[in-house]
N, CA, C and O atoms as a Tinker XYZ file with bonds, in Angstrom:
   536  protein
     1  N    -16.130000   35.398000  101.696000    73     2
     2  CA   -15.795000   34.152000  101.967000    64     1     3
     3  C    -15.808000   34.005000  103.372000    63     2     4     5
     4  O    -15.604000   34.975000  104.102000    81     3
     5  N    -16.029000   32.881000  103.809000    73     3     6
     6  CA   -16.176000   32.444000  105.473000    64     5     7
     7  C    -14.677000   31.820000  105.827000    63     6     8     9
     8  O    -13.815000   31.410000  105.049000    81     7
     9  N    -14.673000   31.872000  106.843000    73     7    10
    10  CA   -13.320000   31.438000  107.270000    64     9    11
    11  C    -13.581000   30.038000  107.838000    63    10    12    13
    12  O    -14.700000   29.610000  108.122000    81    11
    13  N    -12.533000   29.435000  107.962000    73    11    14
    14  CA   -12.550000   27.678000  108.223000    64    13    15
    15  C    -12.446000   27.686000  109.425000    63    14    16    17
    16  O    -11.742000   28.517000  109.999000    81    15
    17  N    -13.151000   26.729000  110.075000    73    15    18
    18  CA   -13.177000   26.788000  111.844000    64    17    19
    19  C    -12.536000   25.166000  112.105000    63    18    20    21
    20  O    -12.486000   24.210000  111.331000    81    19
    21  N    -12.079000   25.313000  113.538000    73    19    22
    22  CA   -11.349000   24.164000  113.937000    64    21    23
    23  C    -12.510000   23.711000  114.686000    63    22    24    25
    24  O    -13.184000   24.467000  115.386000    81    23
    25  N    -12.752000   22.387000  114.520000    73    23    26
    26  CA   -13.850000   21.556000  115.267000    64    25    27
    27  C    -13.805000   20.776000  116.431000    63    26    28    29
    28  O    -14.679000   20.550000  117.267000    81    27
    29  N    -12.456000   20.341000  116.333000    73    27    30
    30  CA   -12.043000   19.501000  117.659000    64    29    31
    31  C    -10.737000   19.565000  117.631000    63    30    32    33
    32  O    -10.116000   19.780000  116.590000    81    31
    33  N    -10.066000   19.344000  119.028000    73    31    34
    34  CA    -8.570000   19.121000  118.998000    64    33    35
    35  C     -8.264000   17.787000  119.863000    63    34    36    37
    36  O     -9.110000   17.165000  120.507000    81    35
    37  N     -7.037000   17.504000  119.765000    73    35    38
    38  CA    -6.720000   16.289000  120.643000    64    37    39
    39  C     -5.119000   16.017000  120.979000    63    38    40    41
    40  O     -4.341000   15.405000  120.247000    81    39
    41  N     -4.824000   16.600000  122.224000    73    39    42
    42  CA    -3.278000   16.172000  122.889000    64    41    43
    43  C     -2.829000   14.846000  122.266000    63    42    44    45
    44  O     -3.570000   13.877000  122.099000    81    43
    45  N     -1.716000   14.903000  121.987000    73    43    46
    46  CA    -0.973000   13.496000  121.760000    64    45    47
    47  C     -0.078000   13.251000  122.589000    63    46    48    49
    48  O      0.828000   14.053000  122.814000    81    47
    49  N     -0.199000   11.987000  123.238000    73    47    50
    50  CA     0.569000   11.576000  124.485000    64    49    51
    51  C      1.287000   10.167000  124.213000    63    50    52    53
    52  O      0.808000    9.103000  123.821000    81    51
    53  N      2.492000   10.494000  124.525000    73    51    54
    54  CA     3.463000    9.056000  124.633000    64    53    55
    55  C      2.982000    8.314000  125.749000    63    54    56    57
    56  O      2.620000    8.802000  126.819000    81    55
    57  N      3.000000    6.971000  125.405000    73    55    58
    58  CA     2.524000    5.670000  126.599000    64    57    59
    59  C      3.765000    4.820000  126.476000    63    58    60    61
    60  O      4.369000    4.593000  125.427000    81    59
    61  N      4.077000    4.368000  127.718000    73    59    62
    62  CA     5.003000    3.310000  127.982000    64    61    63
    63  C      4.683000    1.904000  127.778000    63    62    64    65
    64  O      5.448000    1.012000  127.411000    81    63
    65  N      3.299000    1.823000  128.102000    73    63    66
    66  CA     2.542000    0.608000  127.596000    64    65    67
    67  C      1.402000    1.218000  126.902000    63    66    68    69
    68  O      0.625000    2.011000  127.434000    81    67
    69  N      1.355000    0.901000  125.957000    73    67    70
    70  CA    -0.190000    1.425000  125.446000    64    69    71
    71  C     -1.501000    0.821000  125.886000    63    70    72    73
    72  O     -2.369000    1.473000  126.466000    81    71
    73  N     -1.610000   -0.598000  125.549000    73    71    74
    74  CA    -3.005000   -0.803000  125.862000    64    73    75
    75  C     -3.407000   -0.556000  127.622000    63    74    76    77
    76  O     -4.554000   -0.384000  128.032000    81    75
    77  N     -2.125000   -0.593000  128.516000    73    75    78
    78  CA    -2.252000   -0.207000  129.836000    64    77    79
    79  C     -2.893000    1.173000  129.887000    63    78    80    81
    80  O     -3.838000    1.527000  130.591000    81    79
    81  N     -2.214000    1.864000  129.029000    73    79    82
    82  CA    -2.711000    3.393000  129.193000    64    81    83
    83  C     -4.162000    3.810000  128.202000    63    82    84    85
    84  O     -4.728000    4.888000  128.384000    81    83
    85  N     -4.560000    2.999000  127.356000    73    83    86
    86  CA    -5.798000    3.091000  126.935000    64    85    87
    87  C     -6.789000    2.451000  127.875000    63    86    88    89
    88  O     -7.921000    2.935000  127.849000    81    87
    89  N     -6.619000    1.693000  128.498000    73    87    90
    90  CA    -7.414000    0.984000  129.654000    64    89    91
    91  C     -7.595000    1.974000  130.709000    63    90    92    93
    92  O     -8.711000    2.041000  131.223000    81    91
    93  N     -6.444000    2.941000  131.208000    73    91    94
    94  CA    -6.344000    3.871000  132.542000    64    93    95
    95  C     -7.607000    4.934000  132.033000    63    94    96    97
    96  O     -8.570000    5.342000  132.683000    81    95
    97  N     -7.166000    5.242000  130.452000    73    95    98
    98  CA    -8.133000    6.599000  129.937000    64    97    99
    99  C     -9.415000    6.033000  129.991000    63    98   100   101
   100  O    -10.260000    6.849000  130.359000    81    99
   101  N     -9.944000    4.648000  129.692000    73    99   102
   102  CA   -11.232000    4.357000  129.348000    64   101   103
   103  C    -11.911000    4.126000  130.990000    63   102   104   105
   104  O    -13.001000    4.643000  131.231000    81   103
   105  N    -11.292000    3.437000  131.917000    73   103   106
   106  CA   -11.584000    3.210000  133.233000    64   105   107
   107  C    -11.432000    4.233000  134.315000    63   106   108   109
   108  O    -12.369000    4.382000  135.100000    81   107
   109  N    -10.234000    5.027000  134.449000    73   107   110
   110  CA   -10.004000    5.972000  135.309000    64   109   111
   111  C    -10.624000    7.488000  134.767000    63   110   112   113
   112  O    -11.091000    8.349000  135.512000    81   111
   113  N    -10.519000    7.568000  133.454000    73   111   114
   114  CA   -10.592000    8.941000  133.255000    64   113   115
   115  C    -12.466000    9.067000  132.272000    63   114   116   117
   116  O    -13.113000   10.048000  131.905000    81   115
   117  N    -12.697000    7.778000  132.188000    73   115   118
   118  CA   -13.854000    7.955000  131.340000    64   117   119
   119  C    -14.040000    8.093000  129.806000    63   118   120   121
   120  O    -15.080000    8.383000  129.215000    81   119
   121  N    -12.828000    7.826000  129.286000    73   119   122
   122  CA   -13.035000    8.078000  127.853000    64   121   123
   123  C    -13.169000    6.916000  126.888000    63   122   124   125
   124  O    -12.409000    5.995000  127.187000    81   123
   125  N    -13.811000    6.724000  125.967000    73   123   126
   126  CA   -14.328000    5.761000  124.908000    64   125   127
   127  C    -13.136000    5.435000  124.040000    63   126   128   129
   128  O    -12.622000    6.246000  123.269000    81   127
   129  N    -12.773000    4.318000  124.201000    73   127   130
   130  CA   -11.922000    3.933000  123.116000    64   129   131
   131  C    -12.335000    3.878000  121.659000    63   130   132   133
   132  O    -12.948000    2.865000  121.321000    81   131
   133  N    -12.127000    4.688000  120.857000    73   131   134
   134  CA   -12.587000    4.668000  119.459000    64   133   135
   135  C    -12.092000    3.714000  118.494000    63   134   136   137
   136  O    -12.708000    3.045000  117.665000    81   135
   137  N    -10.509000    3.800000  118.835000    73   135   138
   138  CA    -9.941000    2.749000  117.993000    64   137   139
   139  C     -8.402000    2.431000  118.364000    63   138   140   141
   140  O     -7.762000    3.392000  118.790000    81   139
   141  N     -7.766000    1.249000  118.258000    73   139   142
   142  CA    -6.361000    0.802000  118.418000    64   141   143
   143  C     -5.840000    0.555000  117.411000    63   142   144   145
   144  O     -6.430000   -0.288000  116.736000    81   143
   145  N     -4.624000    1.095000  116.865000    73   143   146
   146  CA    -4.083000    0.471000  115.597000    64   145   147
   147  C     -2.732000   -0.363000  115.499000    63   146   148   149
   148  O     -2.001000   -0.266000  116.484000    81   147
   149  N     -2.410000   -0.953000  114.733000    73   147   150
   150  CA    -0.947000   -1.623000  114.893000    64   149   151
   151  C     -0.945000   -2.740000  115.449000    63   150   152   153
   152  O     -1.859000   -2.979000  116.239000    81   151
   153  N     -0.034000   -3.634000  115.225000    73   151   154
   154  CA     0.302000   -4.958000  115.822000    64   153   155
   155  C      1.745000   -5.283000  116.108000    63   154   156   157
   156  O      2.466000   -5.726000  115.214000    81   155
   157  N      2.113000   -5.107000  117.138000    73   155   158
   158  CA     1.426000   -4.961000  118.328000    64   157   159
   159  C      0.922000   -3.519000  118.319000    63   158   160   161
   160  O      1.279000   -2.748000  117.428000    81   159
   161  N      0.050000   -3.125000  119.354000    73   159   162
   162  CA    -0.754000   -1.876000  119.250000    64   161   163
   163  C      0.017000   -0.601000  119.624000    63   162   164   165
   164  O      0.416000   -0.478000  120.782000    81   163
   165  N      0.292000    0.535000  118.539000    73   163   166
   166  CA     1.103000    1.765000  118.878000    64   165   167
   167  C      0.284000    2.857000  118.708000    63   166   168   169
   168  O      0.872000    3.933000  118.599000    81   167
   169  N     -1.229000    2.870000  118.644000    73   167   170
   170  CA    -1.537000    4.223000  118.225000    64   169   171
   171  C     -3.106000    3.985000  118.858000    63   170   172   173
   172  O     -3.734000    2.945000  118.658000    81   171
   173  N     -3.523000    4.904000  119.497000    73   171   174
   174  CA    -5.109000    4.881000  119.702000    64   173   175
   175  C     -5.634000    6.258000  119.761000    63   174   176   177
   176  O     -4.956000    7.279000  119.643000    81   175
   177  N     -6.990000    6.184000  119.969000    73   175   178
   178  CA    -7.866000    7.565000  119.744000    64   177   179
   179  C     -9.058000    7.058000  120.843000    63   178   180   181
   180  O     -9.647000    5.987000  120.696000    81   179
   181  N     -9.271000    7.799000  121.735000    73   179   182
   182  CA   -10.138000    8.003000  122.777000    64   181   183
   183  C    -10.706000    9.200000  123.086000    63   182   184   185
   184  O     -9.961000   10.179000  123.107000    81   183
   185  N    -12.197000    9.377000  123.402000    73   183   186
   186  CA   -12.527000   10.514000  123.425000    64   185   187
   187  C    -13.688000   10.345000  124.410000    63   186   188   189
   188  O    -14.165000    9.224000  124.590000    81   187
   189  N    -14.177000   11.461000  125.079000    73   187   190
   190  CA   -15.061000   11.888000  125.978000    64   189   191
   191  C    -15.820000   13.030000  125.464000    63   190   192   193
   192  O    -15.223000   14.029000  125.065000    81   191
   193  N    -17.350000   12.931000  125.445000    73   191   194
   194  CA   -17.969000   14.017000  124.818000    64   193   195
   195  C    -17.590000   14.616000  123.364000    63   194   196   197
   196  O    -17.985000   14.113000  122.312000    81   195
   197  N    -16.861000   15.631000  123.446000    73   195   198
   198  CA   -16.493000   16.511000  122.313000    64   197   199
   199  C    -14.811000   16.270000  122.348000    63   198   200   201
   200  O    -14.203000   16.387000  121.284000    81   199
   201  N    -14.045000   15.919000  123.634000    73   199   202
   202  CA   -13.085000   16.246000  123.766000    64   201   203
   203  C    -12.290000   14.363000  123.413000    63   202   204   205
   204  O    -12.646000   13.208000  123.650000    81   203
   205  N    -11.121000   15.025000  122.759000    73   203   206
   206  CA   -10.294000   13.524000  122.466000    64   205   207
   207  C     -9.218000   13.413000  123.037000    63   206   208   209
   208  O     -8.924000   14.260000  123.881000    81   207
   209  N     -8.349000   12.375000  122.753000    73   207   210
   210  CA    -7.005000   12.327000  123.236000    64   209   211
   211  C     -6.326000   10.955000  122.173000    63   210   212   213
   212  O     -6.858000    9.858000  122.005000    81   211
   213  N     -5.284000   11.347000  121.692000    73   211   214
   214  CA    -4.428000   10.468000  120.971000    64   213   215
   215  C     -3.439000   10.071000  121.665000    63   214   216   217
   216  O     -2.589000   10.856000  122.085000    81   215
   217  N     -3.411000    8.740000  121.892000    73   215   218
   218  CA    -1.951000    8.083000  122.651000    64   217   219
   219  C     -1.160000    7.206000  121.813000    63   218   220   221
   220  O     -1.752000    6.438000  121.054000    81   219
   221  N     -0.133000    7.223000  121.848000    73   219   222
   222  CA     0.758000    6.529000  121.015000    64   221   223
   223  C      2.256000    5.805000  121.769000    63   222   224   225
   224  O      2.993000    6.505000  122.464000    81   223
   225  N      2.481000    4.650000  121.561000    73   223   226
   226  CA     3.451000    3.758000  121.905000    64   225   227
   227  C      4.670000    4.387000  121.827000    63   226   228   229
   228  O      4.995000    4.805000  120.715000    81   227
   229  N      5.549000    4.579000  122.911000    73   227   230
   230  CA     6.728000    5.416000  122.917000    64   229   231
   231  C      7.853000    4.172000  122.296000    63   230   232   233
   232  O      7.652000    2.967000  122.444000    81   231
   233  N      8.914000    4.696000  121.667000    73   231   234
   234  CA     9.900000    3.737000  120.991000    64   233   235
   235  C     10.456000    3.272000  122.360000    63   234   236   237
   236  O     10.709000    3.976000  123.338000    81   235
   237  N     10.587000    1.946000  122.217000    73   235   238
   238  CA    11.671000    1.092000  123.066000    64   237   239
   239  C     12.492000    1.938000  123.368000    63   238   240   241
   240  O     12.745000    2.708000  122.441000    81   239
   241  N     13.185000    2.177000  124.579000    73   239   242
   242  CA    14.402000    2.721000  124.951000    64   241   243
   243  C     14.314000    4.356000  124.960000    63   242   244   245
   244  O     15.340000    5.010000  125.147000    81   243
   245  N     13.126000    4.951000  124.764000    73   243   246
   246  CA    12.851000    6.650000  125.023000    64   245   247
   247  C     12.364000    6.762000  126.141000    63   246   248   249
   248  O     11.550000    5.964000  126.607000    81   247
   249  N     12.913000    8.035000  126.878000    73   247   250
   250  CA    11.995000    8.340000  127.938000    64   249   251
   251  C     10.871000    9.258000  127.614000    63   250   252   253
   252  O     10.891000    9.989000  126.623000    81   251
   253  N      9.957000    9.211000  128.407000    73   251   254
   254  CA     8.827000   10.060000  128.203000    64   253   255
   255  C      8.998000   11.267000  129.512000    63   254   256   257
   256  O      8.917000   11.154000  130.735000    81   255
   257  N      9.255000   12.380000  128.653000    73   255   258
   258  CA     9.660000   13.599000  129.815000    64   257   259
   259  C      7.964000   14.533000  130.129000    63   258   260   261
   260  O      7.687000   15.544000  129.483000    81   259
   261  N      7.434000   14.204000  130.731000    73   259   262
   262  CA     6.169000   15.091000  130.976000    64   261   263
   263  C      6.456000   16.140000  131.329000    63   262   264   265
   264  O      7.329000   16.368000  132.166000    81   263
   265  N      5.629000   17.153000  130.636000    73   263   266
   266  CA     6.205000   18.753000  130.992000    64   265   267
   267  C      6.377000   19.157000  132.027000    63   266   268   269
   268  O      7.300000   19.964000  132.143000    81   267
   269  N      5.632000   18.815000  133.169000    73   267   270
   270  CA     5.835000   19.143000  134.322000    64   269   271
   271  C      7.261000   19.169000  135.181000    63   270   272   273
   272  O      7.596000   19.853000  136.148000    81   271
   273  N      8.040000   18.028000  134.346000    73   271   274
   274  CA     9.677000   17.686000  134.541000    64   273   275
   275  C     10.464000   19.048000  133.686000    63   274   276   277
   276  O     11.605000   19.386000  133.999000    81   275
   277  N      9.896000   19.561000  132.886000    73   275   278
   278  CA    10.635000   20.593000  132.132000    64   277   279
   279  C      9.907000   22.066000  132.858000    63   278   280   281
   280  O     10.768000   22.903000  133.129000    81   279
   281  N      8.909000   22.360000  133.097000    73   279   282
   282  CA     8.487000   23.467000  133.698000    64   281   283
   283  C      7.485000   23.158000  134.791000    63   282   284   285
   284  O      6.582000   22.336000  134.641000    81   283
   285  N      7.703000   23.912000  135.989000    73   283   286
   286  CA     6.886000   23.192000  137.393000    64   285   287
   287  C      5.342000   23.419000  137.134000    63   286   288   289
   288  O      4.928000   24.466000  136.638000    81   287
   289  N      4.696000   22.599000  137.422000    73   287   290
   290  CA     3.098000   22.806000  137.274000    64   289   291
   291  C      2.611000   22.770000  135.844000    63   290   292   293
   292  O      1.478000   23.165000  135.568000    81   291
   293  N      3.473000   22.288000  134.893000    73   291   294
   294  CA     2.601000   22.393000  133.388000    64   293   295
   295  C      2.026000   21.201000  133.226000    63   294   296   297
   296  O      2.344000   20.123000  133.727000    81   295
   297  N      1.120000   21.477000  132.461000    73   295   298
   298  CA     0.061000   20.079000  131.919000    64   297   299
   299  C      0.786000   19.474000  130.956000    63   298   300   301
   300  O      1.967000   19.814000  130.891000    81   299
   301  N      0.391000   18.662000  130.184000    73   299   302
   302  CA     0.627000   17.827000  129.212000    64   301   303
   303  C     -0.865000   18.013000  128.118000    63   302   304   305
   304  O     -0.894000   18.043000  126.888000    81   303
   305  N     -1.834000   18.100000  128.958000    73   303   306
   306  CA    -3.123000   18.228000  128.146000    64   305   307
   307  C     -4.281000   18.922000  129.335000    63   306   308   309
   308  O     -4.200000   18.647000  130.532000    81   307
   309  N     -5.095000   19.636000  128.896000    73   307   310
   310  CA    -6.019000   20.278000  129.635000    64   309   311
   311  C     -7.732000   20.359000  128.931000    63   310   312   313
   312  O     -8.028000   20.759000  127.805000    81   311
   313  N     -8.351000   20.017000  129.641000    73   311   314
   314  CA    -9.808000   20.089000  129.057000    64   313   315
   315  C    -10.687000   20.873000  130.123000    63   314   316   317
   316  O    -10.627000   20.714000  131.342000    81   315
   317  N    -11.530000   21.769000  129.420000    73   315   318
   318  CA   -12.390000   22.599000  129.945000    64   317   319
   319  C    -13.352000   21.818000  130.155000    63   318   320   321
   320  O    -13.534000   20.905000  129.349000    81   319
   321  N    -14.305000   21.983000  131.397000    73   319   322
   322  CA   -15.378000   21.133000  131.687000    64   321   323
   323  C    -16.465000   22.378000  132.109000    63   322   324   325
   324  O    -16.222000   23.540000  132.436000    81   323
   325  N    -17.699000   21.696000  131.976000    73   323   326
   326  CA   -18.844000   22.246000  132.909000    64   325   327
   327  C    -19.191000   22.321000  133.944000    63   326   328   329
   328  O    -19.907000   23.221000  134.382000    81   327
   329  N    -18.628000   21.118000  134.733000    73   327   330
   330  CA   -18.809000   21.028000  136.240000    64   329   331
   331  C    -17.631000   20.450000  137.074000    63   330   332   333
   332  O    -17.741000   19.377000  137.667000    81   331
   333  N    -16.741000   21.041000  137.091000    73   331   334
   334  CA   -15.392000   20.636000  137.679000    64   333   335
   335  C    -15.824000   20.046000  138.970000    63   334   336   337
   336  O    -15.378000   18.902000  139.055000    81   335
   337  N    -16.555000   20.405000  140.054000    73   335   338
   338  CA   -16.726000   19.702000  140.968000    64   337   339
   339  C    -17.228000   18.164000  140.943000    63   338   340   341
   340  O    -17.008000   17.304000  141.796000    81   339
   341  N    -17.914000   18.051000  139.819000    73   339   342
   342  CA   -18.751000   16.623000  139.594000    64   341   343
   343  C    -17.444000   16.050000  138.746000    63   342   344   345
   344  O    -16.819000   15.068000  139.147000    81   343
   345  N    -17.182000   16.588000  137.829000    73   343   346
   346  CA   -15.782000   15.744000  137.448000    64   345   347
   347  C    -14.709000   15.411000  138.199000    63   346   348   349
   348  O    -14.066000   14.384000  137.981000    81   347
   349  N    -14.426000   16.253000  139.149000    73   347   350
   350  CA   -13.304000   15.852000  140.468000    64   349   351
   351  C    -13.854000   14.550000  140.835000    63   350   352   353
   352  O    -13.217000   13.506000  140.702000    81   351
   353  N    -15.286000   14.632000  141.393000    73   351   354
   354  CA   -15.893000   13.624000  142.433000    64   353   355
   355  C    -15.602000   12.316000  141.409000    63   354   356   357
   356  O    -14.952000   11.334000  141.767000    81   355
   357  N    -16.014000   12.427000  140.485000    73   355   358
   358  CA   -16.238000   11.241000  139.368000    64   357   359
   359  C    -14.915000   10.723000  139.181000    63   358   360   361
   360  O    -14.823000    9.496000  139.208000    81   359
   361  N    -13.792000   11.441000  138.985000    73   359   362
   362  CA   -12.475000   10.782000  138.907000    64   361   363
   363  C    -11.865000   10.319000  140.084000    63   362   364   365
   364  O    -10.839000    9.653000  139.951000    81   363
   365  N    -12.334000   10.560000  141.308000    73   363   366
   366  CA   -11.669000   10.173000  142.798000    64   365   367
   367  C    -12.580000    8.897000  142.625000    63   366   368   369
   368  O    -11.987000    7.840000  142.838000    81   367
   369  N    -14.064000    8.785000  142.239000    73   367   370
   370  CA   -14.610000    7.691000  142.498000    64   369   371
   371  C    -13.871000    6.456000  141.484000    63   370   372   373
   372  O    -13.702000    5.322000  141.933000    81   371
   373  N    -13.567000    6.734000  140.438000    73   371   374
   374  CA   -13.295000    5.972000  139.255000    64   373   375
   375  C    -11.857000    5.517000  139.564000    63   374   376   377
   376  O    -11.485000    4.539000  138.916000    81   375
   377  N    -10.830000    6.138000  140.588000    73   375   378
   378  CA    -9.706000    5.714000  140.816000    64   377   379
   379  C     -8.630000    6.508000  140.324000    63   378   380   381
   380  O     -7.512000    6.272000  140.782000    81   379
   381  N     -8.754000    7.320000  139.555000    73   379   382
   382  CA    -7.615000    7.975000  138.930000    64   381   383
   383  C     -6.657000    8.614000  139.621000    63   382   384   385
   384  O     -6.998000    8.934000  140.760000    81   383
   385  N     -5.442000    8.934000  139.257000    73   383   386
   386  CA    -4.492000    9.465000  140.314000    64   385   387
   387  C     -4.585000   10.644000  140.394000    63   386   388   389
   388  O     -4.238000   11.296000  139.409000    81   387
   389  N     -5.082000   11.341000  141.580000    73   387   390
   390  CA    -5.200000   12.720000  141.540000    64   389   391
   391  C     -4.034000   13.460000  141.960000    63   390   392   393
   392  O     -3.440000   13.290000  143.025000    81   391
   393  N     -3.715000   14.371000  140.974000    73   391   394
   394  CA    -2.330000   15.277000  141.164000    64   393   395
   395  C     -2.509000   16.369000  142.190000    63   394   396   397
   396  O     -1.782000   16.605000  143.154000    81   395
   397  N     -3.463000   16.909000  141.861000    73   395   398
   398  CA    -3.785000   18.290000  142.841000    64   397   399
   399  C     -5.297000   18.194000  143.171000    63   398   400   401
   400  O     -6.025000   17.580000  142.392000    81   399
   401  N     -5.702000   18.653000  144.060000    73   399   402
   402  CA    -7.114000   18.634000  144.581000    64   401   403
   403  C     -7.898000   19.836000  143.809000    63   402   404   405
   404  O     -7.273000   20.704000  143.199000    81   403
   405  N     -9.187000   19.816000  143.879000    73   403   406
   406  CA    -9.896000   20.725000  143.253000    64   405   407
   407  C    -10.050000   22.012000  144.101000    63   406   408   409
   408  O    -10.322000   22.035000  145.301000    81   407
   409  N     -9.876000   22.880000  143.446000    73   407   410
   410  CA    -9.449000   24.478000  144.164000    64   409   411
   411  C     -9.880000   25.710000  143.160000    63   410   412   413
   412  O     -9.639000   25.367000  142.003000    81   411
   413  N    -10.384000   26.901000  143.220000    73   411   414
   414  CA   -10.250000   27.775000  142.584000    64   413   415
   415  C     -8.896000   28.749000  142.579000    63   414   416   417
   416  O     -8.454000   29.353000  143.557000    81   415
   417  N     -8.385000   28.746000  141.309000    73   415   418
   418  CA    -7.120000   29.464000  140.692000    64   417   419
   419  C     -7.620000   30.659000  140.816000    63   418   420   421
   420  O     -8.791000   31.026000  140.919000    81   419
   421  N     -6.226000   31.479000  140.790000    73   419   422
   422  CA    -6.286000   33.238000  140.626000    64   421   423
   423  C     -6.490000   33.641000  139.188000    63   422   424   425
   424  O     -6.597000   34.849000  138.976000    81   423
   425  N     -6.574000   32.605000  137.920000    73   423   426
   426  CA    -6.972000   32.912000  136.813000    64   425   427
   427  C     -8.421000   32.790000  136.633000    63   426   428   429
   428  O     -8.891000   32.883000  135.499000    81   427
   429  N     -9.294000   32.557000  137.821000    73   427   430
   430  CA   -10.766000   32.347000  137.375000    64   429   431
   431  C    -11.141000   30.916000  136.975000    63   430   432   433
   432  O    -11.801000   30.782000  135.945000    81   431
   433  N    -10.850000   30.017000  137.558000    73   431   434
   434  CA   -11.004000   28.849000  137.007000    64   433   435
   435  C    -10.836000   27.795000  138.402000    63   434   436   437
   436  O     -9.826000   27.619000  139.083000    81   435
   437  N    -12.242000   27.158000  138.561000    73   435   438
   438  CA   -12.310000   25.752000  139.494000    64   437   439
   439  C    -11.431000   24.777000  138.853000    63   438   440   441
   440  O    -11.779000   24.326000  137.762000    81   439
   441  N    -10.484000   24.443000  139.315000    73   439   442
   442  CA    -9.628000   23.366000  138.692000    64   441   443
   443  C     -9.190000   22.093000  139.799000    63   442   444   445
   444  O     -9.166000   22.140000  141.029000    81   443
   445  N     -8.870000   20.989000  138.910000    73   443   446
   446  CA    -7.955000   19.874000  139.460000    64   445   447
   447  C     -7.367000   19.150000  138.483000    63   446   448   449
   448  O     -7.732000   19.253000  137.312000    81   447
   449  N     -6.271000   18.241000  138.920000    73   447   450
   450  CA    -5.125000   17.550000  138.045000    64   449   451
   451  C     -5.470000   16.266000  138.488000    63   450   452   453
   452  O     -5.924000   15.935000  139.583000    81   451
   453  N     -5.148000   15.449000  137.314000    73   451   454
   454  CA    -4.796000   14.041000  137.575000    64   453   455
   455  C     -3.497000   13.873000  136.894000    63   454   456   457
   456  O     -3.013000   14.749000  136.178000    81   455
   457  N     -2.827000   12.495000  137.176000    73   455   458
   458  CA    -1.728000   11.939000  136.064000    64   457   459
   459  C     -2.002000   10.920000  135.643000    63   458   460   461
   460  O     -2.686000   10.128000  136.290000    81   459
   461  N     -1.590000   10.691000  134.569000    73   459   462
   462  CA    -1.904000    9.091000  133.965000    64   461   463
   463  C     -0.737000    8.074000  133.893000    63   462   464   465
   464  O      0.225000    8.466000  134.553000    81   463
   465  N     -0.574000    7.063000  133.376000    73   463   466
   466  CA     0.397000    6.067000  133.887000    64   465   467
   467  C      1.640000    6.649000  133.598000    63   466   468   469
   468  O      2.584000    6.168000  134.225000    81   467
   469  N      1.908000    7.625000  132.754000    73   467   470
   470  CA     3.052000    7.766000  131.968000    64   469   471
   471  C      3.682000    9.225000  132.470000    63   470   472   473
   472  O      4.458000    9.869000  131.764000    81   471
   473  N      3.176000    9.716000  133.973000    73   471   474
   474  CA     3.083000   10.728000  134.686000    64   473   475
   475  C      3.035000   12.140000  134.039000    63   474   476   477
   476  O      3.781000   13.026000  134.457000    81   475
   477  N      2.043000   12.383000  132.882000    73   475   478
   478  CA     1.557000   13.383000  132.457000    64   477   479
   479  C      0.562000   13.936000  133.193000    63   478   480   481
   480  O     -0.442000   13.299000  133.511000    81   479
   481  N      0.767000   15.157000  133.513000    73   479   482
   482  CA    -0.357000   15.963000  134.012000    64   481   483
   483  C     -1.598000   16.396000  133.380000    63   482   484   485
   484  O     -1.493000   17.274000  132.524000    81   483
   485  N     -2.752000   15.935000  133.650000    73   483   486
   486  CA    -3.968000   16.390000  132.811000    64   485   487
   487  C     -4.799000   17.292000  133.879000    63   486   488   489
   488  O     -5.155000   16.958000  135.009000    81   487
   489  N     -4.995000   18.450000  133.251000    73   487   490
   490  CA    -5.883000   19.294000  134.042000    64   489   491
   491  C     -7.281000   19.408000  133.404000    63   490   492   493
   492  O     -7.614000   19.318000  132.222000    81   491
   493  N     -8.100000   19.662000  134.668000    73   491   494
   494  CA    -9.653000   20.124000  134.357000    64   493   495
   495  C    -10.251000   20.929000  134.693000    63   494   496   497
   496  O    -10.549000   20.942000  135.887000    81   495
   497  N    -10.673000   21.880000  133.916000    73   495   498
   498  CA   -11.131000   23.391000  134.690000    64   497   499
   499  C    -12.235000   23.734000  134.209000    63   498   500   501
   500  O    -12.602000   23.322000  133.108000    81   499
   501  N    -13.182000   24.807000  135.189000    73   499   502
   502  CA   -14.288000   25.314000  134.632000    64   501   503
   503  C    -14.153000   26.793000  134.862000    63   502   504   505
   504  O    -13.844000   27.368000  135.906000    81   503
   505  N    -14.464000   27.331000  133.605000    73   503   506
   506  CA   -14.159000   28.685000  134.091000    64   505   507
   507  C    -15.349000   29.194000  134.819000    63   506   508   509
   508  O    -16.458000   28.715000  134.582000    81   507
   509  N    -15.188000   30.093000  135.650000    73   507   510
   510  CA   -15.794000   30.736000  136.754000    64   509   511
   511  C    -16.358000   32.260000  135.946000    63   510   512   513
   512  O    -17.502000   32.691000  136.092000    81   511
   513  N    -15.470000   32.818000  135.232000    73   511   514
   514  CA   -15.508000   34.408000  134.661000    64   513   515
   515  C    -16.722000   34.232000  133.888000    63   514   516   517
   516  O    -16.720000   33.318000  133.064000    81   515
   517  N    -17.866000   35.026000  134.027000    73   515   518
   518  CA   -18.801000   35.249000  133.307000    64   517   519
   519  C    -18.216000   35.811000  131.901000    63   518   520   521
   520  O    -17.369000   36.689000  131.741000    81   519
   521  N    -18.961000   35.002000  130.865000    73   519   522
   522  CA   -18.426000   35.506000  129.301000    64   521   523
   523  C    -19.035000   36.759000  129.107000    63   522   524   525
   524  O    -20.161000   37.053000  129.508000    81   523
   525  N    -18.159000   37.597000  128.394000    73   523   526
   526  CA   -18.851000   38.579000  127.856000    64   525   527
   527  C    -18.960000   38.423000  126.072000    63   526   528   529
   528  O    -18.388000   37.431000  125.619000    81   527
   529  N    -19.471000   39.097000  125.339000    73   527   530
   530  CA   -19.955000   39.083000  123.890000    64   529   531
   531  C    -18.826000   38.898000  123.340000    63   530   532   533
   532  O    -18.169000   39.939000  123.318000    81   531
   533  N    -18.107000   37.658000  122.697000    73   531   534
   534  CA   -16.959000   37.780000  122.091000    64   533   535
   535  C    -17.159000   37.028000  120.698000    63   534   536
   536  O    -16.234000   36.969000  119.889000    81   535
C-alpha cells in the first residue's frame, strides 16, 4: 500500500485589515492572490510558485500576537527558496519591510526575514548543505 503524500502547505496568518494585507503580500512579497472571500472580505489565499499563505481577518478587538513576541526570533511562516540572495534583492526592491538582512546562519542556511503589516516575521532560507540520499 502506498503512503499518502502531503502536496503543499500554507501558514495561516491573522490580519488587522485583510484588504491591505492581501495587497502587501501581492505588491511587496510577490504572491498572486488566488481568491478573497466574504463580505466584507475575511479570508484570502495567495500563492507564489508552490508556496501558499492563507490570510484571515482578525476579529474586531482581538490582538494579533506574532510569534517573535512570545519567543525571540521566531517566525510565523518560513519559506525555503532556491536563491536567497535573489529573493532578498527582489524583496528589497519591492519595498518589503526587511526584518533582518541576508546572512549565513549556523544551521547551514542563507536566510533573511521580512515583516508583514501585522508584525508577523516571515523567513526565507536557502539550504546550503549538500543533500544526502534521503
